[in-house]
C-alpha positions in Angstrom: 1.6 6.6 12.5 2.4 3.6 14.8 4.5 4.3 17.8 8.2 2.7 18.6 6.3 0.4 21.1 4.0 -0.7 17.9 7.1 -2.1 16.1 8.7 -3.5 18.7 5.4 -5.3 20.1 5.1 -6.4 16.6 8.9 -7.5 16.3 8.3 -9.5 19.4 5.3 -11.6 18.0 7.2 -12.5 15.0 10.1 -13.4 16.9 7.5 -15.5 18.9 6.6 -17.3 15.6 10.7 -18.0 14.9 11.0 -19.3 18.3 8.1 -21.3 18.4 6.3 -20.1 21.4 2.6 -19.2 22.0 3.0 -16.3 24.2 5.7 -14.0 26.0 4.9 -12.7 29.7 6.2 -9.7 31.4 6.6 -8.5 34.7 7.4 -4.7 35.9 10.9 -4.9 34.5 13.5 -3.5 31.9 11.7 -5.6 29.4 8.1 -4.2 30.0 9.2 -0.3 29.6 10.7 -1.6 26.6 7.8 -3.1 24.9 5.1 -0.7 26.7 6.9 2.5 27.5 5.3 1.7 31.1 7.7 2.5 34.6 6.9 0.5 37.1 9.1 -1.5 40.4 8.0 -4.6 41.0 5.3 -5.3 44.0 3.3 -8.1 45.5 0.7 -7.5 43.1 -0.1 -9.1 40.0 0.7 -6.9 37.6 1.3 -8.7 34.2 2.0 -8.0 30.1 0.9 -10.9 27.9 2.2 -10.8 24.2 0.6 -13.5 22.0 2.2 -15.1 18.9 -1.5 -14.2 17.2 -3.6 -11.2 18.4 -3.4 -8.1 20.7 -1.2 -7.9 23.5 -3.1 -7.3 27.3 -1.9 -6.1 30.8 -3.5 -7.5 33.7 -3.1 -4.9 36.6 -4.1 -3.2 39.3 -7.5 -0.9 39.1 -5.6 1.9 40.9 -2.9 2.4 37.6 -6.2 2.5 35.2 -5.4 6.6 34.5 -1.6 5.8 33.7 -2.3 2.9 31.7 -5.2 4.6 29.5 -2.3 6.9 27.8 0.0 3.7 26.8 -2.1 2.8 23.7 -2.7 -1.1 24.7 -6.5 -1.7 24.1 -7.1 -4.8 26.2 -6.2 -4.0 29.8 -8.0 -6.0 32.2 -8.0 -4.3 35.4 -8.6 -6.2 39.0 -9.5 -4.8 42.2 -9.2 -5.7 46.0 -12.5 -8.0 46.0 -11.2 -9.7 42.6 -9.2 -12.8 42.6 -6.6 -11.8 40.0 -6.0 -15.5 38.8 -9.3 -15.4 37.6 -8.6 -12.6 35.4 -5.6 -13.7 34.2 -7.0 -17.4 33.5 -9.7 -15.6 31.2 -6.4 -14.3 29.5 -4.4 -17.7 29.0 -7.9 -19.1 28.1 -7.8 -16.8 25.5 -4.1 -16.0 24.2 -2.2 -19.3 25.0 -5.4 -22.6 24.5 -6.7 -21.3 21.0 -3.7 -20.5 19.4 -1.0 -23.5 20.7 -0.4 -26.1 18.3 -1.6 -28.3 21.0 -3.7 -27.3 23.9 -1.7 -29.3 26.2 1.5 -28.1 25.7 1.7 -24.9 25.1 4.7 -22.8 25.2 5.6 -19.6 27.2 8.0 -17.4 28.0 8.5 -15.7 31.1 10.4 -12.5 31.6 13.9 -13.4 33.2 13.2 -11.1 36.2 9.4 -12.3 37.1 9.3 -13.0 40.7 9.0 -17.1 41.7 5.0 -16.2 43.4 4.3 -14.9 39.5 6.1 -17.8 38.2 4.5 -20.3 40.3 1.1 -18.8 39.6 0.8 -19.1 35.7 2.8 -22.5 36.0 -0.4 -23.8 38.3 -2.7 -22.2 35.5 -1.1 -23.9 32.6 0.0 -27.4 33.9 0.7 -28.8 30.8 2.1 -25.6 29.1 6.2 -25.4 28.6 7.9 -22.7 30.1 11.0 -20.9 29.0 12.5 -17.6 29.4 11.8 -14.5 27.6 15.3 -13.3 27.1 15.0 -16.0 24.3 13.2 -13.5 22.3 13.8 -10.0 23.9 17.8 -10.2 24.0 17.7 -10.5 19.5 15.1 -7.5 20.0 16.7 -5.1 22.7 20.3 -6.0 21.3 19.4 -3.7 18.1 18.7 -0.6 19.0 16.0 1.7 17.1 16.0 5.5 16.9 14.4 6.3 19.2 16.9 4.5 21.6 19.7 5.9 19.8 18.8 9.4 20.7 18.2 8.8 24.1 21.5 7.3 24.4 23.1 10.3 22.5 21.1 12.6 25.2 22.1 10.7 28.1 26.1 10.6 26.6 26.3 13.9 26.2 24.6 15.1 29.7 27.3 12.9 31.4 29.9 14.3 29.4 29.1 18.0 30.2 28.9 16.5 34.2 32.1 15.0 33.4 33.6 18.2 32.2 32.2 20.6 34.5 33.7 18.1 37.8 37.1 18.3 36.4 37.6 21.8 35.6 37.8 22.3 39.2 40.7 21.0 40.2 42.1 21.7 43.5 38.7 23.2 44.3 37.9 19.4 45.5 40.2 19.0 48.1 38.3 18.7 51.1 35.2 17.6 49.7 34.0 14.3 50.8 33.0 11.7 48.4 29.5 11.7 49.6 29.5 15.5 48.7 30.9 15.1 45.7 28.3 12.4 44.5 25.4 14.2 45.4 26.7 17.5 43.8 26.9 15.2 40.6 23.3 14.2 40.9 22.3 18.0 40.6 24.6 18.4 38.2 23.4 15.8 36.3 19.3 17.2 37.0 20.6 20.2 35.8 21.5 19.4 32.3 18.6 17.6 31.7 18.6 14.3 33.2 16.2 12.2 35.1 16.8 10.0 38.0 20.5 8.4 38.2 20.6 5.4 36.2 22.4 3.8 39.2 24.1 5.2 42.4 26.9 7.7 41.7 30.1 6.2 42.5 33.0 8.7 43.5 35.8 6.7 45.0 38.5 8.9 46.2 42.6 7.3 47.0 42.5 3.9 47.8 38.7 3.6 47.7 39.4 3.3 44.1 40.5 -0.4 44.0 37.0 -1.0 45.8 34.4 -2.2 42.5 31.3 -0.5 43.1 32.5 1.5 46.3 29.5 3.5 48.0 30.5 7.2 48.7 31.2 7.9 52.0 32.8 11.0 54.5 36.2 10.4 53.6 37.7 13.8 52.0 39.4 14.0 49.1 43.3 14.8 49.5 45.5 16.8 47.0 47.3 14.4 44.4 45.5 11.6 44.4 43.1 9.8 41.7 39.1 9.8 42.0 37.0 7.5 40.9 34.0 8.6 39.2 30.9 6.5 37.7 27.7 8.2 36.6 24.7 8.4 34.7 20.8 9.2 34.2 17.8 8.3 32.6 16.5 10.8 30.2 13.0 10.9 28.6 12.6 9.9 24.8 10.2 12.0 22.8 7.6 9.2 21.2 4.4 9.7 19.2 2.5 7.4 21.8 3.7 8.6 25.5 7.5 8.9 26.8 9.8 6.1 28.1 13.1 6.1 29.9 
């Protein structure tokens, strides 16, 4: 049985056909996680996912990721090490995926991850000087806006965790008086983890009294006073149960 990621890759390929593009390229970002389940932060190293309109996807990545990538189920993984120029590896992938499938070998349409760093954007453009480039959101926005059952289940779990923590904090009432914003934020993060959450989805916001008027306030050493309002904003990632690997 196919995993949710297989279904998402297939839907991505159908959307590429619809919009008339030959290739979509993702960078470490929520888009790459959505399509593969792999979670990674951007770095200066070339780590790219290629999804062609026709054919199987491929990943170009540093060799140090070999063990982690083995569990993804992407059969075409091209690794490079410090003695290899990653652009030669990427060029081979592009020749296989783009130049052979494009309607015109000189004018393939390639969609790049909206969050891709400029240096990698320029590398791809240098390797495909005759290509037309656009943004991956043309394909992925339509897909990601409609949550599949795996995503819906994860959202329900994350929401339930946040609800339980919210009720616990509210139940403490006057016991919070004298607690600093930073102390309460740390306590909320600990409660989220204890309830089954992963890392916080963003920096937990605790804004007491006049600080509640500050958007995205960073919790500080201000103590909570009796009778004043407190703005709380928090959440956590959860692990989704999948047939092939896990994703946040």
